[in-house]
C-alpha positions in Angstrom: 75.6 114.2 55.5 76.9 112.6 58.7 78.2 109.6 56.6 79.9 111.9 54.2 81.6 113.7 57.1 82.9 110.4 58.4 84.3 109.5 55.0 86.0 112.8 54.4 87.5 113.2 57.9 90.2 110.5 57.7 91.5 111.8 54.4 92.0 115.3 55.9 93.7 114.0 59.0 96.0 111.9 56.8 97.1 114.7 54.6 97.5 117.5 57.2 100.4 115.8 59.0 102.3 115.3 55.8 101.9 119.0 54.9 103.1 120.0 58.4 106.2 117.8 58.1 107.0 119.3 54.7 106.7 122.8 56.1 109.0 121.8 59.0 111.4 120.2 56.5 111.6 123.5 54.6 112.6 125.3 57.8 115.1 122.6 58.7 116.7 123.2 55.3 117.3 126.8 56.4 119.0 125.5 59.5 121.1 123.1 57.3 122.0 126.0 55.0 123.2 128.2 57.8 125.2 125.5 59.6 126.9 124.6 56.4 127.9 128.2 55.9 129.4 128.1 59.4 131.2 124.9 58.4 132.8 126.4 55.3 133.3 130.0 56.3 136.6 129.5 58.2 138.2 128.6 54.9 138.1 132.2 53.8 139.3 133.5 57.2 142.4 131.5 57.8 144.8 134.5 57.7 142.5 136.3 60.2 142.2 133.3 62.4 145.9 132.6 62.4 146.6 136.2 63.4 143.8 136.4 66.0 144.7 133.2 67.8 148.4 133.0 67.0 148.1 129.5 65.5 150.3 127.5 63.1 149.0 125.6 60.1 148.4 122.5 62.3 146.8 124.7 65.0 144.2 126.2 62.6 143.4 122.8 61.1 143.0 121.3 64.6 140.7 124.2 65.7 138.5 123.9 62.7 138.5 120.1 63.0 136.9 120.3 66.5 133.6 120.7 64.7 133.8 117.2 63.3 134.5 115.5 66.7 131.2 116.7 68.2 129.3 116.4 64.9 130.2 112.7 64.7 129.5 112.0 68.4 126.2 113.8 68.4 125.0 112.3 65.2 124.3 109.2 67.3 122.4 111.2 69.8 120.5 113.1 67.1 119.3 109.9 65.4 118.3 108.2 68.6 116.5 111.2 70.0 114.5 111.7 66.8 113.3 108.1 66.9 112.5 108.4 70.7 111.1 111.9 71.0 110.0 113.0 67.5 111.3 115.9 65.6 110.4 119.1 67.4 112.5 119.1 70.6 115.7 117.5 69.3 115.9 119.8 66.2 115.2 123.0 68.1 117.8 122.2 70.7 120.3 121.5 67.9 119.6 124.9 66.3 120.0 126.7 69.6 123.3 124.9 70.4 124.6 125.9 66.9 123.5 129.5 67.5 125.3 129.7 70.8 128.4 128.1 69.3 128.5 130.7 66.6 128.3 133.6 69.0 131.1 132.1 71.2 133.4 131.7 68.2 132.8 135.3 67.3 134.0 136.5 70.8 137.6 136.2 69.6 139.2 134.4 72.5 140.9 131.0 72.1 138.9 129.3 74.8 135.6 130.6 73.4 136.5 129.6 69.9 137.3 126.0 71.0 134.0 125.8 72.9 132.1 127.5 70.1 133.4 125.2 67.4 132.5 122.1 69.6 129.0 123.5 70.1 128.6 124.2 66.4 129.4 120.6 65.6 127.1 119.2 68.3 124.1 121.3 67.2 124.7 120.9 63.5 124.5 117.1 63.9 120.7 117.6 64.2 120.4 119.5 60.9 120.7 116.9 58.1 119.5 114.1 60.3 116.4 116.1 61.3 115.7 117.2 57.7 115.9 113.6 56.4 113.6 112.5 59.3 111.1 115.1 58.4 111.4 114.3 54.7 110.7 110.6 55.3 107.4 111.6 57.1 106.5 114.2 54.5 107.3 112.5 51.2 106.5 109.1 49.6 109.3 106.5 49.6 109.3 106.7 45.8 110.9 110.1 45.9 113.1 109.7 48.9 116.4 110.0 47.1 115.2 113.2 45.4 114.1 114.7 48.7 117.5 113.8 50.3 119.2 115.3 47.3 117.3 118.6 47.7 118.2 118.5 51.4 121.8 118.4 50.5 121.3 121.1 47.9 120.3 123.5 50.7 123.4 122.5 52.7 125.8 123.0 49.8 124.2 126.3 49.0 125.2 127.2 52.5 128.7 125.9 51.8 128.9 128.0 48.6 127.7 131.1 50.5 130.1 130.4 53.3 132.9 130.9 50.8 131.7 133.1 47.9 129.5 135.5 49.9 131.3 135.5 53.3 134.7 136.3 51.8 133.9 139.9 50.6 131.7 140.4 53.6 134.5 139.8 56.2 137.2 141.5 54.0 135.3 144.7 53.7 131.8 145.1 55.1 132.1 143.7 58.6 134.8 142.3 61.0 135.1 138.5 60.9 133.9 138.3 64.5 130.6 140.1 63.6 129.8 137.5 61.0 129.6 134.8 63.6 127.5 136.8 66.0 125.0 137.8 63.3 124.8 134.1 62.2 124.0 133.1 65.7 121.1 135.6 65.9 119.7 134.3 62.6 119.8 130.7 63.9 118.0 131.7 67.0 115.1 133.1 64.9 115.0 129.8 62.9 114.8 127.9 66.2 111.6 129.8 67.1 110.0 129.2 63.8 110.8 125.5 63.9 109.4 125.2 67.4 106.1 126.6 66.1 105.9 124.7 62.8 107.3 121.2 63.6 104.7 118.6 64.4 104.9 117.0 67.8 104.3 113.3 68.1 105.2 110.4 70.3 107.7 107.9 68.7 108.4 104.9 71.0 111.8 103.6 70.3 112.1 100.5 68.2 112.6 97.3 70.1 111.3 98.6 73.4 108.0 98.6 75.2 106.1 102.0 75.5 106.6 101.8 79.3 110.4 101.6 79.0 111.5 105.2 79.5 115.1 104.6 80.2 117.4 107.2 78.5 119.5 104.3 77.3 116.4 102.7 75.6 116.5 105.3 72.8 119.8 103.9 71.6 118.2 100.4 71.0 117.7 101.0 67.3 121.5 101.2 66.8 121.7 97.5 67.6 119.6 96.9 64.5 121.4 99.4 62.3 125.0 98.6 63.2 124.5 94.9 63.1 123.8 95.3 59.4 127.1 95.1 57.4 125.5 97.2 54.6 125.2 100.1 57.1 129.0 100.1 57.7 129.7 100.0 53.9 127.3 102.9 53.3 128.9 104.9 56.1 132.5 104.3 54.9 131.6 105.2 51.3 129.9 108.4 52.4 132.8 109.4 54.6 135.4 108.8 51.9 133.4 110.9 49.4 132.8 113.7 51.9 136.4 114.3 53.1 137.8 115.7 49.9 135.0 118.4 50.0 134.7 119.1 53.7 138.4 119.2 54.4 140.2 119.4 51.0 138.1 122.1 49.5 136.2 123.9 52.4 139.3 124.3 54.6 142.3 124.1 52.3 140.9 124.8 48.9 141.6 128.6 48.9 145.2 128.3 50.1 145.8 125.5 47.6 144.5 127.5 44.6 146.5 130.5 45.7 149.7 128.5 45.6 148.9 126.5 42.5 148.2 129.4 40.1 149.2 132.4 42.2 145.7 133.9 41.8 144.3 136.5 44.1 142.4 135.6 47.3 139.1 136.7 45.7 139.7 134.5 42.6 140.8 131.5 44.8 137.6 131.9 46.8 135.5 132.0 43.7 137.1 128.9 42.2 136.9 127.0 45.5 133.2 127.8 45.9 132.5 126.0 42.6 132.7 122.7 44.5 129.8 123.4 46.8 128.0 125.0 43.9 128.5 121.7 42.0 126.9 119.8 45.0 123.9 122.1 44.6 123.5 120.7 41.1 124.8 117.2 41.6 123.0 116.2 44.8 119.4 116.6 43.6 120.3 115.6 40.0 121.9 112.3 40.9 119.3 111.6 43.5 116.6 112.2 40.9 118.4 110.0 38.4 118.6 107.2 41.0 114.9 107.5 41.7 114.0 107.5 38.0 115.9 104.4 37.1 115.1 102.8 40.4 118.7 101.8 41.0 121.3 103.4 43.3 124.6 101.8 42.5 125.1 102.8 38.8 124.5 106.5 39.7 126.8 106.3 42.7 129.6 104.7 40.6 129.2 107.3 37.9 129.5 110.2 40.4 132.6 108.6 42.0 134.3 108.3 38.5 133.5 112.0 37.7 134.8 113.0 41.1 138.0 111.0 40.6 138.8 112.4 37.2 138.0 116.0 38.0 139.8 115.8 41.4 143.0 114.5 39.7 142.7 117.3 37.1 142.4 120.0 39.7 145.3 118.7 41.9 147.8 117.8 39.3 146.8 119.5 36.0 145.1 122.7 37.3 146.8 125.0 34.8 145.6 122.9 31.9 141.9 123.0 32.6 139.6 126.0 32.3 139.0 128.0 35.5 135.9 127.0 37.4 135.2 123.9 35.3 137.2 121.4 37.4 135.7 122.5 40.7 132.1 122.5 39.3 132.6 119.0 37.8 134.1 117.8 41.1 131.2 119.1 43.1 128.6 117.6 40.8 130.3 114.2 41.1 130.6 114.7 44.9 126.8 114.9 45.0 126.8 111.1 44.7 127.8 111.0 48.4 124.2 111.6 49.3 123.0 108.3 47.7 124.4 106.1 50.5 122.2 108.1 52.9 119.2 106.9 51.0 120.6 103.3 50.7 121.3 103.0 54.5 117.6 103.8 55.2 116.4 101.4 52.5 118.7 98.7 53.9 117.3 98.9 57.4 113.7 98.7 58.8 111.4 101.7 58.7 111.2 101.8 62.5 114.8 103.0 62.7 114.7 105.9 60.2 116.3 108.5 62.5 119.0 106.1 63.9 120.0 105.0 60.4 120.7 108.6 59.4 122.4 109.2 62.8 124.7 106.2 62.3 125.5 107.3 58.8 126.5 110.8 59.9 128.5 109.3 62.8 130.5 107.1 60.4 130.9 109.9 57.8 132.1 112.6 60.1 134.2 110.3 62.3 136.4 110.0 59.2 136.4 113.8 58.8 137.2 114.3 62.5 140.2 112.0 62.1 141.5 113.3 58.8 141.2 117.1 59.5 144.2 117.3 61.9 146.0 114.5 60.0 145.9 116.4 56.8 147.2 119.5 58.6 150.0 117.4 60.1 150.9 116.0 56.7 151.1 119.5 55.2 153.3 120.6 58.1 155.6 117.6 57.7 155.9 117.9 54.0 156.7 121.6 54.2 159.1 121.1 57.0 157.3 123.9 58.9 157.9 126.3 56.1 155.8 127.8 53.3 153.2 125.6 51.7 154.1 125.0 48.0 152.4 123.5 45.0 154.5 120.3 45.5 153.5 120.0 49.2 149.8 120.2 48.3 150.0 117.8 45.4 151.8 115.2 47.6 149.2 115.6 50.4 146.3 115.4 47.9 147.1 111.8 47.2 145.1 111.2 50.4 142.0 112.3 48.7 142.7 110.4 45.5 143.1 107.2 47.6 139.8 107.9 49.5 137.8 108.2 46.2 139.4 105.1 44.7 138.6 103.1 47.9 135.0 104.4 47.8 134.6 103.0 44.3 135.9 99.6 45.4 133.6 99.5 48.5 130.6 100.4 46.3 131.1 97.2 44.3 130.3 95.3 47.6 127.2 97.3 48.3 123.8 95.6 47.8 121.4 97.4 45.5 118.4 98.8 47.4 116.5 100.7 44.7 113.0 99.7 43.6 114.3 98.7 40.2 116.8 96.1 41.6 116.6 92.7 40.0 114.3 90.4 42.0 115.7 87.2 43.5 115.5 84.4 40.9 112.5 82.2 41.4 112.8 78.5 41.7 110.5 76.5 39.5 108.4 74.0 41.5 109.4 70.4 41.3 107.2 68.3 39.0 105.9 65.1 40.5 106.1 62.2 38.1 103.3 59.8 38.6 
């Protein structure tokens, strides 16, 4: 019996941590859902925000774009801290920072709104990075792309809710300020649950000795990640594919649809929300397809092509396609943006899992941080400070067309990382003639 106990014990200790990581991953998906709702919700509040803060078109775009500045910067901190300290402390701190930022934004003053948006971005940087970190520890490598796809599914459900569900809420049931305060309370509850459920483990930073406790030591993995050219290509592709959704749709989608077809605000919100709903379908579907065939690039390229065709149709031929179809197809194609997140992890050593995702998020959202105010400035310049017309939006939307085309070109230079990639050609041994 003693021998049997010895044989059984290792199996139990091996399985239990994986189960705990999966439970924590599920709770982190709730965090990701809520922070994505906060990211997209301002798109349905632009008239209220403009009135409350006395902002111009450029001013609103700049305020909302503050989120991406801290998101990009703290993506580096998030990845490094996960590799250094494990999952529990970094993720819980991120949730609490997002909760505080949400409450501050709901106070209604300009200074609090600026600080709140910055805090939201900083805290939210730990959501996706933390969820992927937990997924890597909870799931087998064979299904990593599927797990990453389902992670993004949770986020885009939040993006969908931030438009489709929040719009009727703040235009009838509650004041827009109350939404932010209630969201902050919900996030605080999630932080408590994550603190209880997330496994705690020591994770010495890659490339350092266990005795090296310098705060700067935790950034050592980035030397490995950022010295790999494939990491940069993955980050640029992801950033180029994210921008048309995070900025083009989630911030300016509702105003654009209102001007293009003159539909009501409720109808514009419903159509714009089709894009994140498409992500809900596309992210896990394309991730699963990439896992099944064992190759990443063909699925990524197919998603980019679908995104390009449907994006052009929405921007320039919106009256010729059925309502909702274009946005849904665009969102499904956009789900391919999650594949580079899998590829950057596969292109780098296992010991830098968190930092690889952190670097990816930094590169992705640095582009969004740069383009958010630039796109607002372009709209202001094209409109001459006047009303935003269909022609103004269509001219400005060439930015997104160019971004998607460039992502296609860069993908051609990306090295395949899937398990089904062609092996390196073997060299036949030389025959010795005697």
